[in-house]
N, C-alpha and C positions, 0 to 999 in steps of 0.2 A: 506494497501499500504506498504512496510515495505522500509525502508532506498535505496536498493539497489537500485527499482526497480524504486523507487524518483529518485534517477542521472541520470534513466535513460529516464526515461521518460523530465529528462532538458534540458540532453544533446540533448536528438530526437529534440523538444523543441528548439534550442538555434543554431540550424544546419542548423531547416530552414530559422530565424530569419535573423541571419547572412548568408544567400548563400556561404553558405559553395561547393567552387568547385573544381574540382579533380584537376586541382594544387595546389587547398588549403589542397589535405590531406593528406598529409606528418608533415603538423602544423597543424594543426587540430587532430587526431593521437595524439601529445603526450600531447594539452593542455584537451583530452577525460582522458590520461594516470592521468595526477597530479591530475581531477580533482574526476577517482575511486577512487582514493589512499589515493584521501587526506576524502576521507568519508568512504573510510571503515578507516581511524586510526580516522574518530571523529568517526562513533558509537568505537572503542572500547579502546578511552577515556571514552562516555556514558556507554560505559557499566560497564567502569575500577569500573566510579561513583559507579555508581548504589548498584550491590556489593555494597559496601563499606556501602555506606551510612546509613543507620541502626544501625553504630556501630558506624557514628560518631558523636564526640560533637560540636558547631557553631565550633570552632578554626581548624578542624580539614574540616569539611563542605569548608568554607569557601578556605578552602591550594586550595580543589582539584575544587569547582567551577575556581580561578586563574587556570587551569591545566586547562579545559575545554576554559576558551578561550584562554590561548596563545595556544592551539593545534588549536586554527579558526583564530588565527592573522599567523600563522605558516603557512595554509595552504590557505590563500591567496597569502599569498607573495610566496607560490608557483610556485602560478598559479599568478604572473606580469611578469615573464619570458616569459611560457609558451606563455602568448598572447602573449605578444609585440609582438613573433616572428611567427606568426595569421593574427598579426592585420599587422604587416607589407609586407603580402603577399598578 
């Protein structure tokens, strides 16, 4: 399963667990878009790391891993307001 399919599967699972109603569709769609954007950003970050890993020394490797961790943290921060809006609905 590729990353895009994994994200779509997770979206489907969450929708069922959260029992999203028709009234919540706009908030759900915003939340899902942030999930997809985050997944794309993380995929790009991992691809960039993978392309350069062979030429990295230990310091470069650590810095690259830090970029991955920061991208993940930023993605979570991006999800918070979208989830808050959905949860409040």
